[in-house]
C-alpha positions as CSV (number, residue, x, y, z in Angstrom):
1,M,50.2,-29.9,-30.2
2,F,51.1,-29.8,-26.7
3,I,53.2,-27.1,-25.4
4,A,55.5,-26.8,-22.4
5,A,55.4,-24.3,-20.1
6,L,56.5,-23.1,-16.4
7,G,55.9,-19.5,-16.6
8,P,52.3,-17.0,-17.1
9,A,52.9,-16.0,-19.9
10,M,53.6,-19.9,-21.6
11,L,50.7,-21.0,-18.9
12,E,48.4,-18.7,-21.3
13,L,49.9,-18.7,-25.0
14,A,49.3,-22.3,-24.1
15,G,45.7,-22.1,-23.5
16,E,45.4,-19.3,-26.5
17,I,47.4,-22.0,-29.2
18,A,47.7,-25.7,-28.1
19,D,45.7,-28.5,-27.3
20,G,46.9,-28.8,-24.3
21,V,49.9,-28.1,-22.1
22,L,52.9,-29.9,-20.1
23,L,53.5,-28.7,-17.0
24,N,56.4,-29.4,-14.8
25,W,58.1,-29.5,-11.5
26,T,55.2,-27.3,-10.7
27,A,54.4,-27.3,-6.7
28,A,51.7,-28.7,-6.0
29,G,50.5,-25.2,-3.9
30,R,50.4,-23.8,-7.0
31,L,49.2,-26.2,-9.5
32,A,45.4,-24.5,-9.6
33,E,46.6,-21.1,-10.6
34,S,48.7,-22.9,-13.5
35,V,45.9,-24.5,-14.5
36,E,43.6,-21.0,-13.3
37,R,46.6,-19.2,-16.0
38,V,46.0,-22.2,-19.0
39,R,42.3,-21.3,-18.9
40,E,43.1,-17.4,-19.2
41,G,44.2,-17.5,-22.1
42,A,41.8,-20.2,-23.8
43,A,39.2,-17.7,-22.9
44,K,41.6,-15.0,-24.2
45,A,41.7,-16.7,-27.5
46,G,37.8,-17.4,-27.5
47,R,38.4,-20.9,-27.1
48,D,36.8,-23.5,-24.2
49,P,39.4,-24.0,-21.6
50,S,37.9,-27.6,-20.8
51,E,38.9,-28.6,-24.1
52,I,42.7,-27.7,-23.2
53,A,44.6,-30.6,-22.1
54,I,46.4,-29.9,-19.1
55,A,49.6,-32.9,-18.0
56,G,51.8,-32.9,-15.2
57,Y,54.9,-33.9,-15.1
58,V,55.5,-35.7,-11.6
59,R,59.0,-36.8,-10.2
60,V,58.0,-39.9,-7.9
61,A,60.3,-41.1,-5.5
62,V,59.4,-44.8,-4.5
63,G,61.2,-46.9,-2.0
64,E,60.6,-48.4,1.7
65,D,63.9,-45.6,2.6
66,V,63.4,-42.7,1.7
67,A,66.6,-41.6,2.4
68,P,68.2,-42.5,-0.9
69,A,65.0,-41.2,-3.0
70,R,64.9,-37.9,-1.6
71,A,68.9,-37.3,-1.5
72,S,68.4,-38.3,-5.8
73,L,65.7,-35.5,-5.9
74,Q,67.7,-33.0,-4.4
75,R,70.4,-33.6,-6.5
76,Q,68.1,-32.8,-9.4
77,I,66.0,-30.0,-7.6
78,A,69.6,-28.4,-7.4
79,V,70.7,-28.9,-10.5
80,Y,67.4,-27.3,-12.8
81,A,67.8,-24.9,-9.4
82,G,71.5,-23.8,-11.4
83,M,70.1,-23.1,-14.8
84,S,69.0,-19.2,-14.2
85,Y,65.3,-20.2,-16.1
86,Y,64.5,-23.0,-13.4
87,R,66.0,-21.0,-10.5
88,S,64.0,-18.0,-11.2
89,F,60.6,-20.7,-12.0
90,F,61.5,-21.7,-8.5
91,D,61.9,-18.3,-6.7
92,N,58.9,-17.4,-8.4
93,A,56.7,-21.0,-6.6
94,G,57.5,-19.5,-3.2
95,F,61.1,-21.4,-2.6
96,Q,63.0,-18.2,-2.1
97,E,64.9,-19.3,1.0
98,E,66.0,-23.0,-0.7
99,M,67.2,-20.7,-4.5
100,A,69.2,-18.2,-2.1
101,A,71.0,-21.7,-0.5
102,V,71.4,-23.2,-3.8
103,D,72.6,-19.8,-4.8
104,A,75.1,-19.0,-2.6
105,A,76.6,-22.8,-2.1
106,L,77.2,-23.0,-5.9
107,E,80.0,-19.9,-5.4
108,R,81.3,-21.1,-3.3
109,G,81.6,-24.3,-5.3
110,D,80.0,-26.6,-3.7
111,R,77.7,-28.6,-4.4
112,Q,76.4,-31.1,-1.5
113,A,76.0,-28.1,-0.2
114,A,73.3,-27.0,-2.5
115,Y,72.0,-30.5,-2.4
116,E,71.2,-30.6,1.0
117,A,69.3,-26.4,0.6
118,I,66.6,-28.5,-1.2
119,T,64.4,-29.8,1.6
120,P,62.4,-32.2,2.1
121,E,59.0,-29.3,2.4
122,M,60.1,-28.4,-1.6
123,Q,61.0,-32.0,-2.5
124,D,57.0,-32.6,-1.2
125,Q,55.6,-29.8,-3.1
126,V,57.5,-30.6,-6.8
127,A,57.0,-35.0,-6.5
128,V,55.8,-37.6,-4.8
129,V,58.7,-39.1,-2.2
130,G,57.7,-42.1,-0.7
131,T,56.5,-46.1,-0.2
132,A,54.5,-47.8,-3.1
133,E,51.7,-47.0,-1.1
134,H,51.9,-43.8,-0.1
135,C,52.8,-42.6,-3.6
136,R,50.2,-44.2,-5.0
137,A,48.0,-42.4,-3.0
138,E,48.5,-39.1,-3.3
139,L,48.8,-40.0,-7.4
140,K,45.2,-40.5,-7.1
141,R,44.5,-38.0,-4.9
142,P,42.9,-34.9,-6.3
143,Q,45.1,-32.1,-7.2
144,V,43.2,-29.4,-8.3
145,P,39.5,-28.7,-6.9
146,G,36.3,-28.4,-9.7
147,T,38.8,-30.4,-12.0
148,G,38.0,-34.1,-11.0
149,N,41.8,-35.8,-11.6
150,T,42.3,-38.7,-10.4
151,G,46.0,-39.9,-10.9
152,G,46.8,-43.4,-11.2
153,G,48.8,-45.6,-13.8
154,A,51.5,-44.4,-16.0
155,L,49.0,-41.9,-17.7
156,S,45.8,-41.3,-16.2
157,R,42.9,-38.8,-16.5
158,G,40.4,-36.9,-15.1
159,P,37.8,-34.5,-17.4
160,R,40.8,-32.2,-18.1
161,V,44.0,-32.8,-15.0
162,W,46.5,-35.5,-16.1
163,V,49.4,-37.0,-14.3
164,V,52.0,-38.2,-15.7
165,P,54.4,-40.0,-13.4
166,G,58.5,-39.7,-13.3
167,N,61.0,-41.0,-12.0
168,A,63.2,-38.5,-8.9
169,G,64.6,-42.3,-7.6
170,G,66.4,-44.1,-9.7
171,Y,64.6,-45.5,-13.2
172,G,64.7,-48.8,-12.9
173,G,62.9,-49.0,-9.3
174,G,60.5,-46.3,-11.1
175,L,59.3,-47.7,-14.3
176,M,59.5,-51.6,-11.9
177,W,56.7,-49.7,-9.8
178,L,54.7,-48.2,-12.6
179,A,54.4,-51.6,-14.2
180,E,53.0,-52.9,-10.8
181,S,50.8,-50.4,-10.4
182,P,46.8,-51.5,-11.2
183,S,45.5,-50.2,-13.8
184,P,42.7,-47.5,-13.2
C-alpha cells in the first residue's frame, strides 16, 4: 500500500504504516527533507527505513520551444495554488513570493496574472522543463544523496527512490516522449 503525502505528518505516517509513499509537487531542493521524514516515521515505528519505497510524481514539460510548456506548467501550478492545502504546501516549500502574488491576482480575479506569478525558478524546482535531451538527463540525475536513484523511463527506481515522470506540457507530446525514451 502506498500513501500519497505532501506534508511532514503524512510523510512520517507513510513511513510508519505504508509499503511506500508517493510524493507530488515536491521541490527538488526539499526532496532530501521529505525522504528523511519518511525514514523518521519508519524508525519511529520500529521498521527498517530502507524497506519503504519512495516514489515521486515528476511533471515533465518537453519541447524544443519551452515557452508553451512553461505556460502550461504555470497554469497547473496556479490552479493547485488556488486550493488552500496546496497553497500552504508551496508556501512552506519556500515559494512565499510566488504564492503571495498568486493570492493577490486571484483576489482581483486575474487568472492570467496568477499564472504569470509562477516563476521559472519555481517551475524548475517542482518539474522538469526543456528539450527531450535535457529532460532525460534531469530524470537520470540522482536527486537525493545516498539513495542512488537514477530515473529514466516511465517508471524507474534506484534502491528506494523511484521517479515517475508526469506531463506538464500536453499529454500527447509527453506520452510520445516517454514512448521514445530508451530504456535505462
